[in-house]
All heavy atoms as an XYZ file, in Angstrom:
814
protein
N       0.834     -1.169      0.000
C       0.000      0.000      0.000
C       0.883      1.238      0.000
O       1.918      1.275      0.654
C      -0.872     -0.008      1.250
C      -2.329      0.094      0.987
S      -3.245      0.320      2.481
C      -4.144     -1.199      2.516
N       0.474      2.236     -0.689
C       1.232      3.483     -0.699
C       0.884      4.287      0.555
O       0.058      3.898      1.369
C       0.883      4.272     -1.953
O      -0.477      4.664     -1.896
N       1.506      5.418      0.656
C       1.280      6.278      1.816
C      -0.183      6.693      1.899
O      -0.766      6.723      2.981
C       2.184      7.512      1.726
C       1.993      8.473      2.852
C       2.473      8.179      4.111
C       1.301      9.655      2.659
C       2.295      9.058      5.154
C       1.114     10.528      3.693
C       1.617     10.244      4.949
N      -0.795      7.010      0.759
C      -2.201      7.446      0.753
C      -3.112      6.323      1.236
O      -4.117      6.569      1.907
C      -2.600      7.888     -0.647
N      -2.754      5.077      0.920
C      -3.552      3.953      1.384
C      -3.533      3.834      2.890
O      -4.554      3.551      3.530
N      -2.366      4.073      3.488
C      -2.265      4.028      4.945
C      -3.108      5.127      5.580
O      -3.776      4.915      6.592
C      -0.808      4.171      5.385
C       0.034      2.981      5.071
N      -0.115      1.784      5.703
C       1.038      2.817      4.166
C       0.762      0.918      5.238
N       1.473      1.525      4.282
N      -3.064      6.304      4.972
C      -3.826      7.430      5.504
C      -5.322      7.142      5.411
O      -6.072      7.390      6.357
C      -3.458      8.735      4.760
C      -4.378      9.874      5.176
C      -2.011      9.103      5.026
N      -5.778      6.620      4.295
C      -7.198      6.298      4.150
C      -7.629      5.225      5.145
O      -8.714      5.293      5.720
C      -7.494      5.836      2.719
C      -7.478      6.935      1.657
C      -7.646      6.329      0.269
C      -8.562      7.954      1.931
N      -6.759      4.238      5.345
C      -7.060      3.199      6.325
C      -7.199      3.798      7.715
O      -8.110      3.451      8.471
C      -5.968      2.129      6.302
C      -6.268      0.999      7.255
O      -7.423      0.508      7.244
O      -5.356      0.604      8.012
N      -6.316      4.729      8.061
C      -6.365      5.375      9.366
C      -7.655      6.179      9.523
O      -8.318      6.132     10.555
C      -5.146      6.285      9.532
C      -5.070      6.993     10.853
S      -3.576      7.974     11.057
C      -3.621      9.004      9.624
N      -8.036      6.903      8.475
C      -9.258      7.709      8.525
C     -10.475      6.805      8.695
O     -11.375      7.097      9.488
C      -9.378      8.579      7.260
C      -8.290      9.662      7.268
C     -10.753      9.223      7.155
C      -8.166     10.430      5.973
N     -10.513      5.697      7.983
C     -11.641      4.770      8.107
C     -11.717      4.158      9.503
O     -12.805      3.985     10.061
C     -11.543      3.669      7.051
C     -11.844      4.188      5.660
O     -12.574      5.153      5.511
N     -11.257      3.565      4.649
N     -10.560      3.826     10.081
C     -10.567      3.284     11.446
C     -11.085      4.305     12.435
O     -11.820      3.970     13.371
C      -9.159      2.830     11.841
C      -8.825      1.447     11.319
C      -7.523      0.924     11.864
N      -6.430      1.523     11.092
C      -5.380      2.151     11.626
N      -5.267      2.251     12.920
N      -4.444      2.673     10.865
N     -10.715      5.584     12.254
C     -11.210      6.630     13.150
C     -12.722      6.788     13.034
O     -13.414      6.981     14.035
C     -10.505      7.949     12.849
C      -9.062      7.976     13.297
C      -8.368      9.270     12.932
O      -8.861     10.057     12.132
N      -7.202      9.487     13.527
N     -13.251      6.696     11.814
C     -14.705      6.783     11.631
C     -15.413      5.633     12.354
O     -16.421      5.825     13.031
C     -15.051      6.727     10.141
C     -14.769      7.986      9.390
C     -15.149      7.829      7.916
C     -14.764      9.042      7.106
N     -15.057      8.861      5.678
N     -14.865      4.423     12.207
C     -15.487      3.274     12.879
C     -15.417      3.416     14.397
O     -16.365      3.088     15.105
C     -14.813      1.979     12.432
C     -15.250      1.550     11.043
C     -14.619      0.257     10.696
N     -13.172      0.561     10.535
C     -12.310     -0.182      9.873
N     -12.681     -1.309      9.337
N     -11.052      0.176      9.759
N     -14.293      3.909     14.897
C     -14.162      4.098     16.346
C     -15.163      5.126     16.864
O     -15.746      4.958     17.928
C     -12.741      4.509     16.705
C     -11.770      3.363     16.593
O     -12.152      2.203     16.625
N     -10.491      3.683     16.458
N     -15.357      6.212     16.101
C     -16.340      7.219     16.519
C     -17.744      6.636     16.551
O     -18.527      6.902     17.463
C     -16.289      8.427     15.588
C     -15.234      9.443     15.969
C     -15.448     10.749     15.240
N     -15.293     10.607     13.793
C     -14.136     10.706     13.137
N     -13.025     10.922     13.809
N     -14.102     10.583     11.824
N     -18.072      5.815     15.562
C     -19.414      5.218     15.554
C     -19.581      4.257     16.722
O     -20.653      4.196     17.336
C     -19.679      4.514     14.230
O     -18.846      3.386     14.087
N     -18.525      3.521     17.074
C     -18.604      2.627     18.231
C     -18.752      3.416     19.519
O     -19.473      3.006     20.428
C     -17.354      1.741     18.300
C     -17.268      0.630     17.257
C     -15.910     -0.072     17.358
C     -18.383     -0.361     17.444
N     -18.065      4.547     19.618
C     -18.187      5.372     20.813
C     -19.619      5.872     20.988
O     -20.149      5.900     22.094
C     -17.235      6.565     20.747
C     -15.792      6.216     21.015
C     -14.885      7.419     20.870
O     -15.230      8.413     20.243
N     -13.699      7.323     21.454
N     -20.264      6.275     19.895
C     -21.642      6.760     19.983
C     -22.578      5.642     20.442
O     -23.487      5.873     21.235
C     -22.084      7.316     18.633
C     -21.404      8.619     18.292
C     -21.791      9.117     16.923
C     -21.010     10.379     16.570
N     -21.291     10.853     15.218
N     -22.335      4.434     19.957
C     -23.163      3.306     20.380
C     -22.959      3.022     21.858
O     -23.903      2.750     22.594
C     -22.819      2.057     19.571
C     -23.234      2.116     18.127
C     -22.739      0.912     17.348
O     -22.082      0.034     17.899
N     -23.040      0.884     16.059
N     -21.711      3.075     22.308
C     -21.416      2.779     23.713
C     -21.976      3.847     24.643
O     -22.318      3.555     25.779
C     -19.915      2.615     23.914
C     -19.401      1.325     23.313
O     -20.154      0.377     23.125
N     -18.122      1.279     23.006
N     -22.064      5.087     24.180
C     -22.637      6.140     25.021
C     -24.086      5.826     25.365
O     -24.532      6.015     26.486
C     -22.551      7.495     24.314
C     -21.196      8.134     24.383
C     -21.222      9.504     23.735
C     -19.842     10.112     23.716
N     -19.825     11.439     23.069
N     -24.824      5.337     24.387
C     -26.228      5.007     24.630
C     -26.341      3.843     25.610
O     -27.174      3.858     26.513
C     -26.913      4.668     23.313
C     -27.012      5.853     22.371
C     -27.440      5.453     20.975
O     -27.560      4.275     20.679
N     -27.647      6.441     20.112
N     -25.495      2.842     25.456
C     -25.534      1.702     26.368
C     -25.146      2.131     27.780
O     -25.741      1.696     28.764
C     -24.580      0.605     25.889
C     -25.032     -0.086     24.635
C     -24.022     -1.126     24.199
C     -24.411     -1.773     22.894
N     -23.394     -2.727     22.429
N     -24.145      2.994     27.873
C     -23.703      3.457     29.186
C     -24.788      4.274     29.871
O     -24.967      4.178     31.086
C     -22.422      4.289     29.048
C     -21.932      4.830     30.343
C     -21.313      4.000     31.268
C     -22.091      6.160     30.657
C     -20.859      4.494     32.473
C     -21.642      6.663     31.853
C     -21.025      5.832     32.766
N     -25.514      5.087     29.116
C     -26.572      5.900     29.706
C     -27.647      5.012     30.322
O     -28.163      5.308     31.407
C     -27.171      6.819     28.650
N     -27.974      3.918     29.663
C     -28.974      2.997     30.217
C     -28.473      2.365     31.507
O     -29.203      2.243     32.488
C     -29.314      1.920     29.197
C     -30.100      2.415     28.017
C     -30.372      1.295     27.032
C     -31.084      1.815     25.794
N     -31.298      0.761     24.800
N     -27.206      1.948     31.506
C     -26.650      1.331     32.715
C     -26.538      2.350     33.844
O     -26.747      2.021     35.012
C     -25.274      0.749     32.418
C     -25.321     -0.492     31.562
C     -23.939     -1.046     31.320
C     -24.001     -2.257     30.412
N     -22.665     -2.799     30.130
N     -26.201      3.584     33.519
C     -26.075      4.614     34.535
C     -27.404      4.857     35.232
O     -27.454      5.013     36.446
C     -25.561      5.901     33.893
C     -25.292      7.001     34.875
C     -24.761      8.230     34.177
C     -24.587      9.358     35.154
N     -24.175     10.595     34.509
N     -28.495      4.882     34.461
C     -29.812      5.057     35.051
C     -30.151      3.917     36.001
O     -30.811      4.112     37.014
C     -30.869      5.144     33.949
C     -30.818      6.406     33.135
C     -31.789      6.376     31.973
O     -32.555      5.389     31.847
O     -31.788      7.333     31.190
N     -29.658      2.730     35.688
C     -29.936      1.567     36.526
C     -29.220      1.675     37.864
O     -29.777      1.350     38.909
C     -29.513      0.285     35.798
C     -29.738     -0.955     36.600
C     -31.004     -1.460     36.811
C     -28.666     -1.633     37.167
C     -31.210     -2.600     37.551
C     -28.859     -2.771     37.909
C     -30.134     -3.264     38.109
N     -27.972      2.150     37.864
C     -27.183      2.160     39.093
C     -27.325      3.442     39.902
O     -27.123      3.436     41.104
C     -25.707      1.936     38.770
C     -25.401      0.518     38.379
C     -25.065      0.201     37.080
C     -25.476     -0.494     39.305
C     -24.792     -1.101     36.717
C     -25.213     -1.797     38.961
C     -24.870     -2.110     37.661
N     -27.623      4.551     39.266
C     -27.735      5.818     39.973
C     -29.207      6.120     40.176
O     -29.925      6.462     39.243
C     -27.053      6.964     39.172
C     -27.220      8.276     39.908
C     -25.597      6.651     38.951
N     -29.631      5.967     41.392
C     -31.033      6.239     41.706
C     -31.102      7.146     42.924
O     -30.252      7.104     43.806
C     -31.796      4.946     42.009
O     -31.146      4.281     43.096
C     -31.834      4.036     40.809
N     -32.094      7.969     42.954
C     -32.337      8.804     44.121
C     -33.489      8.207     44.903
O     -34.556      7.931     44.348
C     -32.677     10.234     43.709
C     -31.494     11.022     43.234
C     -31.869     12.476     43.102
C     -30.640     13.282     42.798
N     -30.946     14.716     42.739
N     -33.247      8.014     46.170
C     -34.294      7.477     47.022
C     -35.184      8.613     47.502
O     -34.695      9.695     47.843
C     -33.674      6.751     48.207
C     -32.797      5.554     47.865
C     -32.151      5.011     49.120
C     -33.606      4.473     47.183
N     -36.481      8.399     47.552
C     -37.359      9.468     48.029
C     -37.110      9.732     49.510
O     -36.939      8.816     50.313
C     -38.769      8.904     47.788
C     -38.590      7.429     47.678
C     -37.205      7.206     47.169
N     -37.051     11.001     49.862
C     -36.841     11.373     51.251
C     -35.389     11.354     51.676
O     -35.071     11.656     52.820
N     -34.492     10.998     50.796
C     -33.066     10.960     51.129
C     -32.385     12.166     50.492
O     -31.759     12.085     49.459
C     -32.413      9.671     50.617
C     -32.914      8.435     51.283
C     -32.375      8.350     52.686
C     -32.802      7.052     53.340
N     -32.294      6.911     54.669
N     -32.536     13.304     51.097
C     -31.922     14.516     50.602
C     -30.895     15.003     51.616
O     -30.874     14.572     52.766
C     -32.969     15.589     50.347
C     -33.921     15.234     49.221
C     -34.924     16.321     48.945
O     -34.784     17.416     49.525
O     -35.838     16.074     48.159
N     -30.036     15.892     51.186
C     -28.982     16.410     52.042
C     -29.579     17.186     53.204
O     -30.427     18.066     53.015
C     -28.055     17.313     51.220
C     -26.858     17.769     51.972
C     -25.824     16.899     52.238
C     -26.760     19.068     52.412
C     -24.717     17.312     52.928
C     -25.650     19.501     53.097
C     -24.618     18.629     53.359
N     -29.135     16.863     54.414
C     -29.650     17.509     55.611
C     -28.822     18.764     55.883
O     -27.733     18.694     56.443
C     -29.578     16.542     56.793
C     -30.276     17.090     58.008
O     -30.690     18.246     58.047
N     -30.423     16.248     59.021
N     -29.350     19.916     55.507
C     -28.609     21.166     55.659
C     -28.500     21.594     57.117
O     -27.541     22.239     57.502
C     -29.261     22.269     54.838
C     -29.131     22.045     53.352
C     -29.755     23.173     52.570
C     -29.621     22.900     51.092
N     -30.240     23.944     50.269
N     -29.472     21.235     57.926
C     -29.417     21.610     59.338
C     -28.305     20.852     60.059
O     -27.590     21.401     60.879
C     -30.754     21.335     60.001
C     -31.877     22.201     59.486
C     -33.214     21.788     60.053
O     -33.263     20.831     60.856
O     -34.208     22.423     59.702
N     -28.160     19.582     59.747
C     -27.146     18.766     60.411
C     -25.746     19.137     59.928
O     -24.802     19.192     60.702
C     -27.421     17.287     60.133
C     -26.503     16.353     60.875
C     -26.896     14.905     60.639
C     -25.967     13.974     61.377
N     -26.295     12.568     61.128
N     -25.625     19.386     58.636
C     -24.328     19.710     58.054
C     -24.355     21.149     57.537
O     -24.311     21.407     56.345
C     -24.001     18.757     56.900
C     -23.944     17.323     57.330
C     -24.986     16.453     57.055
C     -22.860     16.841     58.038
C     -24.942     15.132     57.453
C     -22.809     15.525     58.453
C     -23.854     14.676     58.148
O     -23.802     13.379     58.561
N     -24.425     22.074     58.463
C     -24.472     23.474     58.066
C     -23.082     23.918     57.616
O     -22.084     23.244     57.849
C     -24.947     24.333     59.234
O     -24.022     24.222     60.299
N     -23.030     25.059     57.002
C     -21.752     25.567     56.528
C     -20.881     25.952     57.712
O     -21.360     26.444     58.732
C     -21.966     26.769     55.624
C     -22.590     26.394     54.304
C     -22.650     27.582     53.371
O     -22.408     28.711     53.784
N     -22.972     27.330     52.131
N     -19.586     25.727     57.556
C     -18.654     26.037     58.628
C     -18.286     27.507     58.603
O     -18.276     28.147     57.551
C     -17.381     25.201     58.456
C     -17.557     23.690     58.500
C     -16.229     23.020     58.202
C     -18.076     23.246     59.833
N     -17.953     28.020     59.780
C     -17.516     29.407     59.841
C     -16.079     29.493     59.322
O     -15.399     28.482     59.141
C     -17.581     29.920     61.276
O     -16.634     29.238     62.069
N     -15.625     30.699     59.085
C     -14.281     30.899     58.526
C     -13.206     30.390     59.486
O     -12.211     29.815     59.050
C     -14.081     32.394     58.215
C     -12.869     32.691     57.378
C     -12.968     32.078     55.989
O     -14.047     31.882     55.464
N     -11.828     31.776     55.408
N     -13.395     30.557     60.788
C     -12.395     30.081     61.749
C     -12.327     28.562     61.758
O     -11.245     27.984     61.862
C     -12.722     30.596     63.161
O     -14.051     30.204     63.507
C     -12.611     32.101     63.231
N     -13.492     27.901     61.640
C     -13.491     26.434     61.600
C     -12.825     25.922     60.331
O     -12.104     24.922     60.353
C     -14.924     25.911     61.688
C     -15.577     26.136     63.032
C     -17.038     25.756     63.030
O     -17.675     25.866     61.954
O     -17.544     25.355     64.089
N     -13.048     26.618     59.226
C     -12.408     26.223     57.968
C     -10.891     26.346     58.096
O     -10.142     25.448     57.687
C     -12.937     27.084     56.798
C     -14.404     26.747     56.526
C     -12.102     26.888     55.549
C     -15.063     27.673     55.526
N     -10.430     27.445     58.658
C      -8.982     27.637     58.834
C      -8.397     26.597     59.782
O      -7.304     26.080     59.553
C      -8.696     29.048     59.359
C      -8.922     30.145     58.348
C      -8.015     30.001     57.135
O      -6.849     29.609     57.284
O      -8.500     30.277     56.018
N      -9.128     26.273     60.841
C      -8.647     25.251     61.775
C      -8.545     23.897     61.077
O      -7.557     23.156     61.280
C      -9.570     25.165     62.980
N      -9.525     23.554     60.258
C      -9.470     22.293     59.510
C      -8.316     22.281     58.529
O      -7.631     21.273     58.375
C     -10.793     22.056     58.767
C     -11.902     21.607     59.686
O     -11.653     21.142     60.795
N     -13.129     21.763     59.234
N      -8.081     23.411     57.856
C      -6.959     23.493     56.920
C      -5.630     23.263     57.636
O      -4.772     22.521     57.157
C      -6.931     24.855     56.228
C      -7.948     25.005     55.152
C      -7.808     26.344     54.485
N      -8.849     26.513     53.490
C      -9.178     27.659     52.930
N      -8.536     28.758     53.271
N     -10.138     27.728     52.033
N      -5.459     23.908     58.783
C      -4.214     23.741     59.525
C      -4.030     22.301     59.986
O      -2.940     21.742     59.900
C      -4.192     24.689     60.732
C      -3.987     26.134     60.359
C      -3.979     27.022     61.591
C      -3.846     28.479     61.207
N      -3.872     29.380     62.373
N      -5.106     21.703     60.475
C      -5.033     20.319     60.942
C      -4.669     19.376     59.802
O      -3.789     18.520     59.942
C      -6.380     19.918     61.556
C      -6.426     18.497     62.090
C      -7.809     18.145     62.630
N      -8.889     18.443     61.711
C      -9.250     17.670     60.681
N      -8.610     16.544     60.445
N     -10.263     18.011     59.905
N      -5.304     19.570     58.669
C      -5.032     18.700     57.522
C      -3.604     18.903     57.028
O      -2.901     17.938     56.699
C      -6.061     18.967     56.396
C      -7.432     18.478     56.846
C      -5.645     18.299     55.099
C      -8.563     18.885     55.936
N      -3.145     20.143     56.983
C      -1.771     20.410     56.546
C      -0.761     19.762     57.482
O       0.253     19.226     57.032
C      -1.533     21.908     56.445
C      -2.181     22.522     55.238
C      -1.884     23.981     55.119
N      -2.549     24.512     53.925
C      -2.959     25.757     53.793
N      -2.760     26.614     54.758
N      -3.549     26.146     52.700
N      -1.020     19.819     58.792
C      -0.112     19.177     59.745
C      -0.087     17.664     59.552
O       0.978     17.039     59.603
C      -0.514     19.522     61.182
C      -0.161     20.925     61.660
C      -0.737     21.166     63.058
C       1.334     21.130     61.668
N      -1.248     17.072     59.323
C      -1.312     15.628     59.089
C      -0.530     15.245     57.837
O       0.228     14.269     57.836
C      -2.768     15.170     58.956
C      -3.548     15.198     60.249
C      -5.018     14.863     60.044
O      -5.409     14.520     58.903
O      -5.779     14.946     61.021
N      -0.694     16.021     56.779
C       0.027     15.741     55.537
C       1.531     15.915     55.718
O       2.329     15.133     55.182
C      -0.474     16.642     54.410
C      -1.887     16.364     53.917
C      -2.316     17.419     52.920
C      -1.955     14.987     53.296
N       1.915     16.921     56.485
C       3.341     17.147     56.734
C       3.943     15.976     57.501
O       5.030     15.491     57.172
C       3.531     18.443     57.522
C       4.965     18.837     57.724
C       5.066     20.175     58.441
C       6.513     20.565     58.648
N       6.634     21.837     59.365
N       3.220     15.474     58.503
C       3.699     14.321     59.257
C       3.806     13.088     58.373
O       4.771     12.330     58.467
C       2.768     14.040     60.445
C       2.889     15.055     61.554
C       1.928     14.743     62.689
C       1.978     15.817     63.748
N       1.028     15.550     64.839
N       2.818     12.878     57.501
C       2.864     11.730     56.596
C       4.055     11.822     55.652
O       4.729     10.823     55.389
C       1.567     11.642     55.786
C       0.375     11.193     56.591
C      -0.896     11.171     55.774
O      -0.827     11.327     54.533
O      -1.974     11.005     56.373
N       4.344     13.021     55.136
C       5.506     13.201     54.253
C       6.803     12.933     55.001
O       7.729     12.332     54.454
C       5.515     14.613     53.668
C       4.555     14.803     52.530
C       4.838     16.096     51.788
N       4.821     17.274     52.649
C       3.794     18.094     52.795
N       2.694     17.880     52.126
N       3.877     19.139     53.602
N       6.885     13.389     56.261
C       8.089     13.160     57.047
C       8.305     11.670     57.278
O       9.421     11.163     57.141
C       7.995     13.891     58.384
C       8.133     15.391     58.276
C       7.908     16.085     59.608
O       7.421     15.492     60.565
N       8.257     17.371     59.667
N       7.247     10.958     57.625
C       7.354      9.515     57.853
C       7.774      8.812     56.569
O       8.648      7.934     56.575
C       6.022      8.950     58.393
C       6.016      7.439     58.373
C       5.753      9.468     59.793
N       7.192      9.208     55.444
C       7.538      8.591     54.167
C       8.991      8.854     53.811
O       9.697      7.958     53.334
C       6.622      9.106     53.070
N       9.472     10.072     54.049
C      10.866     10.375     53.714
C      11.821      9.625     54.634
O      12.870      9.145     54.178
C      11.123     11.881     53.782
O      10.885     12.362     55.087
N      11.484      9.474     55.893
C      12.335      8.709     56.813
C      12.399      7.251     56.389
O      13.477      6.635     56.368
C      11.828      8.858     58.263
C      12.084     10.279     58.768
C      12.486      7.833     59.185
C      11.451     10.594     60.091
N      11.248      6.686     56.025
C      11.232      5.299     55.562
C      12.060      5.132     54.293
O      12.800      4.150     54.151
C       9.796      4.841     55.293
C       8.987      4.616     56.539
C       7.575      4.178     56.183
C       6.721      3.960     57.416
N       5.343      3.556     57.056
N      11.969      6.092     53.387
C      12.741      6.027     52.147
C      14.236      6.076     52.432
O      15.015      5.288     51.888
C      12.342      7.181     51.210
O      10.947      7.126     50.972
C      13.111      7.122     49.903
N      14.647      6.989     53.298
C      16.069      7.120     53.631
C      16.584      5.848     54.303
O      17.663      5.352     53.967
C      16.300      8.365     54.524
C      16.043      9.628     53.703
C      17.696      8.373     55.116
C      16.006     10.900     54.518
N      15.809      5.306     55.240
C      16.229      4.072     55.905
C      16.353      2.918     54.916
O      17.301      2.126     54.990
C      15.248      3.708     57.020
C      15.325      4.578     58.272
C      14.225      4.179     59.252
C      16.676      4.454     58.927
N      15.435      2.822     53.995
C      15.488      1.761     52.992
C      16.724      1.901     52.115
O      17.420      0.916     51.841
C      14.212      1.792     52.118
O      13.070      1.699     52.965
C      14.214      0.661     51.116
N      17.018      3.125     51.698
C      18.209      3.347     50.874
C      19.476      3.005     51.643
O      20.387      2.372     51.101
C      18.233      4.809     50.374
C      17.101      5.023     49.377
C      19.579      5.158     49.754
C      16.897      6.468     48.970
N      19.542      3.389     52.910
C      20.726      3.091     53.726
C      20.886      1.584     53.887
O      22.003      1.051     53.765
C      20.622      3.794     55.100
C      21.672      3.286     56.060
C      20.734      5.299     54.920
N      19.809      0.870     54.149
C      19.886     -0.581     54.318
C      20.352     -1.247     53.028
O      21.228     -2.124     53.050
C      18.519     -1.140     54.787
C      18.251     -0.705     56.224
C      18.488     -2.655     54.661
C      16.859     -1.008     56.712
N      19.809     -0.833     51.889
C      20.247     -1.414     50.622
C      21.707     -1.089     50.334
O      22.452     -1.928     49.835
C      19.365     -0.947     49.461
C      18.077     -1.695     49.352
C      16.871     -1.021     49.308
C      18.062     -3.078     49.285
C      15.680     -1.709     49.204
C      16.878     -3.785     49.182
C      15.680     -3.095     49.141
N      22.123      0.135     50.663
C      23.520      0.515     50.438
C      24.450     -0.342     51.300
O      25.502     -0.790     50.838
C      23.716      1.998     50.736
N      24.049     -0.590     52.555
C      24.865     -1.426     53.433
C      24.926     -2.856     52.905
O      25.993     -3.484     52.925
C      24.299     -1.394     54.858
C      24.511     -0.070     55.556
S      23.716      0.041     57.167
C      24.387     -1.356     58.019
N      23.806     -3.376     52.435
C      23.791     -4.735     51.898
C      24.674     -4.840     50.662
O      25.455     -5.791     50.528
C      22.346     -5.149     51.563
C      21.492     -5.395     52.782
S      19.768     -5.730     52.399
C      19.884     -7.112     51.294
N      24.592     -3.868     49.781
C      25.425     -3.889     48.577
C      26.893     -3.799     48.969
O      27.744     -4.505     48.422
C      25.014     -2.749     47.635
C      23.638     -3.035     47.047
C      26.051     -2.545     46.527
C      23.050     -1.900     46.260
N      27.212     -2.935     49.916
C      28.595     -2.772     50.356
C      29.118     -4.074     50.952
O      30.244     -4.495     50.663
C      28.691     -1.637     51.375
C      30.061     -1.445     51.937
C      31.057     -0.870     51.152
C      30.379     -1.847     53.228
C      32.322     -0.687     51.658
C      31.640     -1.670     53.726
C      32.630     -1.092     52.950
N      28.309     -4.733     51.794
C      28.764     -5.985     52.421
C      28.944     -7.090     51.392
O      29.917     -7.866     51.467
C      27.782     -6.414     53.505
C      27.743     -5.528     54.750
C      26.632     -5.989     55.698
C      29.076     -5.559     55.476
N      28.039     -7.210     50.443
C      28.176     -8.252     49.423
C      29.304     -7.924     48.452
O      29.965     -8.836     47.937
C      26.859     -8.451     48.665
C      25.820     -9.161     49.483
C      24.583     -8.575     49.703
C      26.071    -10.409     50.038
C      23.620     -9.232     50.444
C      25.114    -11.068     50.789
C      23.881    -10.470     51.002
N      29.538     -6.667     48.179
C      30.594     -6.273     47.261
C      31.973     -6.533     47.889
O      32.912     -6.905     47.208
C      30.438     -4.798     46.926
C      31.337     -4.338     45.832
C      32.597     -3.865     45.969
C      31.055     -4.308     44.446
N      33.103     -3.556     44.766
C      32.178     -3.830     43.790
C      29.953     -4.673     43.691
C      32.236     -3.673     42.426
C      30.021     -4.506     42.331
C      31.153     -4.017     41.708
N      32.038     -6.341     49.190
C      33.307     -6.507     49.918
C      33.755     -7.970     49.914
O      34.941     -8.254     49.894
C      33.148     -6.002     51.330
C      34.435     -5.699     52.032
C      34.144     -5.031     53.361
C      35.460     -4.629     54.014
N      35.210     -3.991     55.287
N      32.830     -8.891     49.935
C      33.186    -10.314     49.974
C      33.644    -10.712     48.653
O      34.230    -11.217     47.996
C      31.983    -11.167     50.364
C      31.593    -10.942     51.776
C      30.345    -11.761     52.128
O      29.728    -12.392     51.273
N      29.966    -11.724     53.389
């Protein structure tokens, strides 16, 4: 096949893929309706979960940032220890 034949083949494959995508969208919409249902009387309780004040939002942000910082520190310590252990093992095996 010449270069033009390859290009035409590619264009035809793209057309077929687009038609398959359109068919799959319809099938997916039917399945989505089956799995996503709203139960009557099950609505968001605004009284129970009212909006937080600005101070509470800032306190939550600080708490979450501290938790993330601690997790990063633990991860970096574990990484460093692992590298040191592997380096020691390589050094001991290389020495023999």
